[in-house]
C-alpha positions in Angstrom: 0.0 0.0 0.0 2.9 2.4 0.7 4.2 1.7 -2.8 0.9 2.8 -4.2 0.9 6.0 -2.1 4.4 6.8 -3.4 3.4 6.0 -7.0 0.2 8.1 -6.9 2.1 11.0 -5.3 4.7 11.0 -8.1 2.0 10.8 -10.8 0.1 13.6 -9.2 3.0 16.0 -8.7 5.1 15.3 -11.8 2.8 17.3 -14.2 2.9 20.3 -11.8 6.7 20.3 -11.7 7.0 20.0 -15.5 4.4 22.8 -15.9 6.6 25.2 -13.9 9.8 24.0 -15.7 8.1 24.9 -19.1 7.5 28.5 -18.1 9.8 30.9 -20.0 12.5 32.5 -18.0 12.9 36.3 -17.8 15.2 37.9 -20.4 17.9 39.7 -18.4 19.5 42.9 -19.6 22.5 44.2 -17.7 25.3 46.7 -18.1 28.5 45.6 -19.9 32.1 46.0 -18.6 32.5 49.4 -20.2 29.7 50.6 -17.9 28.3 52.5 -20.9 26.4 49.8 -22.8 23.4 47.5 -22.2 24.2 43.9 -22.5 22.6 42.6 -24.6 21.7 45.8 -26.3 18.9 44.2 -28.4 16.6 41.3 -27.5 13.6 39.6 -29.1 10.9 38.1 -26.9 7.2 37.1 -27.3 4.2 38.8 -25.8 3.6 37.6 -22.3 7.4 37.4 -21.5 9.3 39.5 -19.0 12.4 41.6 -19.4 14.4 42.1 -16.3 16.9 44.9 -16.0 19.5 43.9 -13.4 22.8 45.3 -12.4 24.7 45.5 -9.1 27.7 47.4 -7.9 28.2 49.5 -11.0 30.7 52.3 -11.0 28.1 54.7 -12.6 24.4 54.9 -11.8 22.1 53.7 -14.6 18.4 53.4 -15.5 16.3 52.0 -18.3 13.6 54.2 -19.7 11.5 53.4 -22.8 11.3 56.4 -25.1 7.5 56.5 -25.1 7.1 55.9 -21.4 6.0 52.3 -21.6 8.4 51.3 -18.8 10.8 53.2 -16.5 13.1 51.6 -14.0 13.3 54.9 -12.0 16.1 57.2 -11.1 19.6 56.1 -12.1 21.1 53.8 -9.5 24.2 51.6 -9.2 22.0 48.6 -8.2 18.8 47.9 -10.2 16.4 45.0 -10.3 13.4 46.0 -12.4 11.1 43.8 -14.4 8.5 44.6 -17.1 6.1 42.1 -18.7 4.9 42.7 -22.2 1.3 41.6 -22.3 -0.6 40.2 -25.2 -1.2 43.0 -27.7 2.1 44.8 -27.0 4.0 43.4 -30.0 6.4 45.9 -31.6 9.8 47.4 -31.1 10.6 49.4 -28.0 13.7 51.5 -27.7 15.0 52.3 -24.3 17.9 54.4 -23.0 20.0 55.1 -19.9 19.1 58.7 -19.3 22.5 59.9 -18.0 24.4 58.0 -20.7 22.2 58.3 -23.8 24.7 60.7 -25.4 27.4 58.0 -25.0 25.2 55.5 -27.0 23.7 53.6 -24.0 20.6 52.6 -26.0 18.8 49.3 -26.4 15.8 47.8 -28.1 13.3 45.1 -27.3 11.4 43.5 -30.2 8.2 41.8 -29.0 6.7 39.3 -31.4 3.0 38.5 -31.3 1.7 35.3 -29.9 -0.4 33.1 -32.2 -4.1 34.1 -32.0 -6.1 32.4 -29.3 -8.3 29.6 -30.7 -11.9 29.9 -29.7 -13.2 26.9 -27.7 -14.9 24.4 -29.9 -18.6 24.1 -29.3 -20.3 20.8 -29.6 -23.6 20.3 -31.3 -25.8 20.1 -28.2 -24.0 22.8 -26.2 -24.6 20.8 -23.1 -21.0 20.1 -22.1 -18.2 22.4 -21.3 -15.0 22.3 -23.4 -12.0 21.5 -21.3 -8.8 23.4 -22.1 -5.6 21.8 -23.1 -3.9 23.0 -19.9 -6.3 20.9 -17.7 -4.2 18.4 -15.8 -4.7 14.7 -16.6 -7.4 15.1 -19.3 -6.8 12.4 -21.9 -3.6 11.5 -20.1 -2.1 8.1 -20.4 -0.5 8.6 -16.9 -4.0 8.9 -15.5 -5.1 5.6 -17.0 -1.9 4.0 -15.7 -2.4 5.4 -12.2 -6.0 4.2 -12.0 -5.0 0.7 -13.3 -2.1 0.4 -10.8 -4.3 1.5 -7.9 -6.9 -1.0 -8.8 -4.3 -3.8 -9.0 -2.7 -2.9 -5.7 -5.9 -2.4 -3.9 -7.3 -5.7 -5.1 -4.2 -7.5 -4.1 -3.9 -5.8 -0.6 -7.5 -5.7 0.3 -9.0 -9.2 0.6 -12.0 -8.0 2.6 -14.6 -10.4 1.6 -14.4 -14.1 0.5 -17.7 -15.9 -0.1 -19.5 -13.2 1.8 -17.3 -13.5 5.0 -14.8 -10.9 6.1 -11.5 -12.7 5.9 -8.6 -10.2 6.2 -8.2 -6.5 6.4 -4.8 -4.7 6.0 -4.7 -1.3 7.7 -1.6 0.1 5.9 -2.4 3.7 4.9 -0.4 6.5 3.5 
């Protein structure tokens, strides 16, 4: 029974762990060793992704300000940890500068590509059931079928409760 508990725990938590592992990481922009350039100075991301401006212990204070005011990391500082997420519909190219060092060429750009259009949920003919999204855990999952089958086999083997209508044996091994 303990083996079943461990197996079911693994099956239940594995999809959750892989879902977090599949999330895109932030794109990090920092300051290069010259202290007068962003690194990288140009990035391409998709809508929904985050750009993180991060530097620490710089000799000169810096900031990152988008030319049209879309984002602004604040006053120039030697230590910055600022993030901005480009939501759906924000595709395009964004130019940003370090205000105190713009004249030295401390300029960067972020190109945001559009996500594919969202697909409308398919309606069935009777409109009596709800469509389940592809992100719903365990829907049509072979792991679910395997887990149910394994649980049935183990429970049947470990729980001989009734034989010919008489209670024969009962194992009390729980998770």
